[in-house]
VEXDRENPA-904489 format. One record per residue (C-alpha): residue number from 1; residue in one letter; x, y, z. Coordinates in steps of 0.02 Angstrom, whole numbers. Each point is the difference from the previous one (the first is absolute). Layout:
BEGIN
NUM/A/X/Y/Z
...
***
This chain:
BEGIN
1/M/4506/5471/5052
2/Q/146/31/-126
3/Y/97/-109/-86
4/L/153/-1/-99
5/S/120/-154/-103
6/L/132/-76/-61
7/L/-10/-95/-154
8/I/110/-148/-20
9/L/-3/-68/-194
10/F/86/-136/-66
11/R/-29/-155/-143
12/D/-84/-164/69
13/G/52/-40/172
14/F/-133/-26/103
15/D/-145/-114/28
16/D/-67/62/160
17/L/118/98/170
18/T/49/-161/63
19/A/177/-10/-39
20/L/28/198/70
21/Q/-126/-33/153
22/T/136/-125/34
23/A/138/118/-49
24/L/-67/132/116
25/A/-23/-134/142
26/Q/193/25/27
27/Y/-45/192/45
28/R/-71/-50/179
29/V/-129/161/-65
30/P/-199/-37/42
31/L/-9/-74/-166
32/R/-211/-96/-68
33/Q/-79/-64/-146
34/V/-166/84/-48
35/T/-22/-111/-183
36/P/137/-88/-85
37/D/28/162/-93
38/H/-26/139/153
39/L/137/14/164
40/K/-8/106/119
41/F/161/48/66
42/G/69/94/148
43/A/-95/59/181
44/P/-35/146/63
45/A/0/54/-196
46/E/-29/-131/-164
47/L/56/3/-144
48/D/-132/-90/-101
49/V/112/-100/-116
50/Q/-111/-70/-147
51/L/35/-103/-180
52/S/-96/60/-167
53/S/28/-117/-150
54/E/-161/46/-83
55/S/10/35/-210
56/D/16/199/62
57/V/155/-11/93
58/L/83/-27/-165
59/I/-105/152/-99
60/E/25/83/164
61/S/210/-16/-2
62/Q/-12/46/-175
63/E/-67/152/46
64/I/130/40/129
65/A/133/-51/-108
66/E/-54/124/-133
67/Y/-47/152/95
68/F/142/-32/150
69/P/150/-31/-104
70/H/131/-124/94
71/K/173/-61/-97
72/D/-93/-166/9
73/S/-180/57/-43
74/S/13/-151/-138
75/A/19/-119/124
76/I/-127/73/145
77/A/-133/10/-159
78/L/4/-169/-9
79/C/-54/-25/194
80/N/-146/-109/38
81/Q/-8/6/187
82/R/-4/128/112
83/I/28/16/187
84/E/-90/153/65
85/L/83/56/200
86/S/-135/125/69
87/W/-14/74/173
88/D/-106/133/95
89/M/79/151/-33
90/K/-14/58/167
91/A/108/-144/54
92/D/209/23/89
93/P/95/4/-169
94/G/156/-59/69
95/F/-94/-156/43
96/I/-89/15/-166
97/T/191/-3/-62
98/N/47/-136/86
99/L/-145/-115/-60
100/I/42/51/-174
101/G/161/-28/14
102/F/-49/-193/45
103/V/-114/-13/-135
104/E/72/46/-146
105/P/176/-72/20
106/E/-103/-187/22
107/V/-114/37/-132
108/R/158/10/-127
109/R/106/-142/58
110/L/-170/-89/-26
111/V/-23/77/-170
112/G/150/46/-59
113/K/-18/151/-86
114/C/-138/100/29
115/W/-10/230/-2
116/T/-65/101/165
117/F/-110/124/-56
118/D/-105/147/84
119/P/-152/14/-81
120/A/-27/186/111
121/G/151/65/-44
122/G/26/-86/-153
123/S/169/-35/23
124/W/129/-191/-4
125/F/99/-33/160
***
């Protein structure tokens, strides 16, 4: 199976995905916690939602900010947390877009400033 993904980059904000899981419950879309840092959202297609806070996230954020310029590149280079949204490329694109449309604003609401990046296309949203 091939997967597509988006990265939501931000500085601090989450210890685990409990707050995001609570926020997403309002949408009445199937939601399952796999681990404290991994949710599956949606059915029949699923959007994987995974939190990363390792030191390599900061390095990756710096590289993304350097190679894919953005007006906020200096702030992006300081991001030490990332939520990766991934899905099967054969999933219904409309359904996946709706799921992303639920997740991204909730992350923004919970952490404040964040940036969404498409690593395959090298573009910002």
